[in-house]
C-alpha distance (Angstrom), angle and dihedral (degrees) to the residues before:
residue distance angle dihedral
X1 . . .
X2 3.80 . .
X3 3.78 92.0 .
X4 3.80 92.3 47.2
X5 3.80 91.5 48.6
X6 3.79 94.4 50.1
X7 3.78 90.1 43.7
X8 3.81 91.3 58.0
X9 3.80 96.7 39.5
X10 3.80 93.0 51.3
X11 3.82 92.9 47.5
X12 3.82 98.9 -107.3
X13 3.80 104.0 -54.6
X14 3.79 123.0 -171.1
X15 3.79 122.3 -82.6
X16 3.80 97.7 -100.1
X17 3.81 94.2 44.4
X18 3.82 90.6 48.3
X19 3.82 91.3 55.8
X20 3.82 90.1 48.8
X21 3.81 89.4 55.4
X22 3.82 95.5 44.7
X23 3.82 95.2 45.9
X24 3.81 90.7 59.3
X25 3.82 86.0 75.9
X26 3.81 107.9 10.9
X27 3.77 138.3 33.3
X28 3.82 106.5 -151.5
X29 3.79 111.0 -162.7
X30 3.78 112.9 -136.4
X31 3.79 93.5 5.2
X32 3.83 94.2 139.3
X33 3.86 110.0 33.2
X34 3.78 121.7 70.3
X35 3.79 117.0 -148.0
X36 3.80 125.4 -155.7
X37 3.79 130.7 -155.9
X38 3.78 112.4 -138.8
X39 3.83 95.2 -150.1
X40 3.78 143.3 -1.1
X41 3.79 96.2 -102.3
X42 3.78 134.0 122.4
X43 3.79 95.2 -95.2
X44 3.81 107.0 19.5
X45 3.75 122.3 -175.3
X46 3.81 109.3 -105.6
X47 3.77 119.1 -146.6
X48 3.76 134.7 175.7
X49 3.78 118.8 -95.6
X50 3.80 137.2 -170.2
X51 3.78 139.9 -153.1
X52 3.79 120.8 -126.0
X53 3.79 108.2 -149.7
X54 3.82 122.2 -153.8
X55 3.80 116.6 -170.5
X56 3.81 124.1 -171.6
X57 3.81 108.6 -135.7
X58 3.81 91.0 -156.0
X59 3.81 103.2 49.0
X60 3.85 99.6 14.0
X61 3.80 88.7 -126.4
X62 3.81 114.9 160.0
X63 3.80 128.1 -142.0
X64 3.83 121.3 -172.5
X65 3.80 126.1 -158.4
X66 3.80 123.6 -174.2
X67 3.82 113.4 -134.5
X68 3.78 131.5 -176.1
X69 3.81 100.0 -143.5
X70 3.79 144.2 -4.3
X71 3.79 98.9 -98.6
X72 3.77 127.2 126.7
X73 3.81 92.8 -117.3
X74 3.80 91.9 54.1
X75 3.80 92.3 49.4
X76 3.79 91.4 48.9
X77 3.81 89.6 52.0
X78 3.82 90.2 50.0
X79 3.79 90.0 46.9
X80 3.81 91.4 52.3
X81 3.81 90.2 51.4
X82 3.80 89.5 49.2
X83 3.82 96.4 52.3
X84 3.81 91.4 42.8
X85 3.81 88.0 62.6
X86 3.80 103.1 30.4
X87 3.79 103.2 27.2
X88 3.78 131.6 -116.3
X89 3.80 121.1 -44.7
X90 3.78 123.3 -131.0
X91 3.83 91.9 -151.9
X92 3.81 133.5 15.8
X93 3.81 126.1 -165.1
X94 3.81 121.2 -168.0
X95 3.78 136.8 -175.1
X96 3.83 88.8 -111.9
X97 3.79 94.6 -105.7
X98 3.79 113.0 171.7
X99 3.79 92.1 -115.1
X100 3.82 90.6 50.6
X101 3.80 91.9 50.6
X102 3.79 90.6 49.6
X103 3.81 90.3 46.2
X104 3.80 90.8 52.2
X105 3.78 89.7 51.0
X106 3.81 90.9 48.6
X107 3.80 92.4 48.3
X108 3.79 91.5 47.6
X109 3.78 91.7 49.5
X110 3.80 91.1 46.8
X111 3.80 91.9 49.9
X112 3.78 91.3 48.1
X113 3.81 90.6 49.0
X114 3.80 95.1 48.5
X115 3.79 92.9 47.0
X116 3.80 95.2 49.8
X117 3.79 115.9 105.7
X118 3.81 92.1 -140.0
X119 3.80 90.6 58.3
X120 3.81 91.7 49.0
X121 3.82 92.3 49.2
X122 3.81 93.6 48.3
X123 3.82 93.6 47.0
X124 3.79 93.0 45.9
X125 3.80 92.4 48.4
X126 3.81 93.6 46.4
X127 3.79 94.4 48.0
X128 3.79 91.6 45.5
X129 3.81 90.4 54.5
X130 3.80 89.1 54.5
X131 3.80 92.7 46.2
X132 3.93 94.2 -111.3
X133 4.69 133.7 146.1
X134 4.58 71.8 -0.6
X135 3.78 81.7 107.3
X136 3.81 88.5 51.4
X137 3.81 90.3 50.7
X138 3.80 89.5 50.4
X139 3.79 91.5 50.1
X140 3.80 90.7 47.5
X141 3.80 91.0 51.3
X142 3.81 91.7 47.9
X143 3.82 91.9 48.7
X144 3.80 92.1 49.7
X145 3.81 91.6 46.4
X146 3.79 91.6 47.3
X147 3.81 97.1 46.3
X148 3.79 102.2 33.8
X149 3.80 108.4 27.2
X150 3.80 107.2 25.4
X151 3.79 93.0 54.1
X152 3.81 90.6 57.4
X153 3.81 90.2 60.2
X154 3.77 94.8 54.6
X155 3.79 111.0 96.9
X156 3.79 121.0 -146.0
X157 3.79 102.9 -173.1
X158 3.78 95.0 159.0
X159 3.80 89.4 71.8
X160 3.80 94.5 47.4
X161 3.82 105.2 32.7
X162 3.78 122.9 66.8
X163 3.81 120.4 -136.1
X164 3.80 128.4 -161.6
X165 3.77 117.5 -93.8
X166 3.77 118.5 -103.6
X167 3.76 113.2 -104.6
X168 3.77 136.2 -163.8
X169 3.78 111.2 -77.6
X170 3.82 96.9 29.8
X171 3.79 115.1 138.2
X172 3.81 116.7 -131.1
X173 3.78 143.4 169.7
X174 3.80 117.0 -119.8
X175 3.80 108.2 -132.1
X176 3.79 116.9 -134.8
X177 3.82 119.1 -173.8
X178 3.82 91.9 -155.8
X179 3.82 96.5 55.1
X180 3.83 133.6 52.7
X181 3.84 118.5 -103.2
X182 3.81 91.6 -105.5
X183 3.82 88.8 64.7
X184 3.82 96.8 49.5
X185 3.80 115.8 121.5
X186 3.79 122.7 -112.7
X187 3.79 114.6 -128.6
X188 3.78 140.7 171.9
X189 3.81 125.0 -131.3
X190 3.81 110.8 -111.7
X191 3.83 100.2 171.6
X192 3.81 136.7 6.3
X193 3.81 128.1 -144.0
X194 3.83 111.8 -157.2
X195 3.78 124.6 -168.6
X196 3.79 129.9 -129.8
X197 3.81 89.5 -76.9
X198 3.84 90.1 56.4
X199 3.80 90.8 -112.9
X200 3.78 115.4 132.4
X201 3.79 110.7 -112.0
X202 3.82 101.2 171.3
X203 3.80 138.4 12.2
X204 3.78 139.0 -158.7
X205 3.80 111.7 -124.5
X206 3.77 136.1 -162.1
X207 3.79 118.2 -149.7
X208 3.77 134.7 172.6
X209 3.80 89.6 -91.0
X210 3.79 100.6 43.3
X211 3.81 143.1 -73.3
X212 3.80 131.0 -46.0
X213 3.79 141.5 168.7
X214 3.78 119.6 -128.1
X215 3.84 136.6 171.4
X216 3.78 114.6 -113.5
X217 3.82 89.8 -111.1
X218 3.81 88.1 68.1
X219 3.80 97.2 54.3
X220 3.79 136.5 64.9
X221 3.80 119.4 -147.5
X222 3.80 116.9 -129.5
X223 3.80 123.5 -148.6
X224 3.79 111.3 -89.4
X225 3.80 97.8 -119.1
X226 3.76 127.2 128.3
X227 3.78 88.8 -142.8
X228 3.79 90.3 60.7
X229 3.80 99.6 39.7
X230 3.77 114.6 42.5
X231 3.79 95.6 178.0
X232 3.77 109.9 -96.5
X233 3.78 122.9 -141.6
X234 3.77 113.1 -62.8
X235 3.81 94.8 8.8
X236 3.79 98.9 94.7
């Protein structure tokens, strides 16, 4: 509480200057080191810990990561945790600590390794020999074949070929999605309803059970032959 109070009153000074101000009146034991317990046991081993501070230079937002030592590996682990939560940074500026310099060198070497064509070829060849990401290649090939090639084989003649308009007296089958085609009712066209383009969009039908109006997408035209249609009950 004392540190927080002095920090606010003195307009957020740096760490060293804040301790100079506080120690004029108080001597806080253990104010600067952070100690970590290795396990939740009766007598755990206590080791020194540190805080890795990330500051956004655009919004002044602060992100804290607890680290166990000042090694490059520990910083890289903290950095990976940071970007997993906050996203990747376009630029990073450090205070030139030795672990930061070594981490930059490690990241640069890692980036150079991953971007090299030789590395990609060796990894791809090794994984392929063990049968590994092959499944991903197979799925990628199937997706490309399904989306790019298969669709070119599907014919859609109803959008390119013109068909004669339905006329009064035509014999049709009334499509029903809940019944098989063999159970569809036979009907005769009593009236037609063309659109503004003079193409028939709907028709009035007469069946053995009564009359109905259906769009042309819900009927199937039968050949106009007396040998095919013998005039069912109610359709004369």
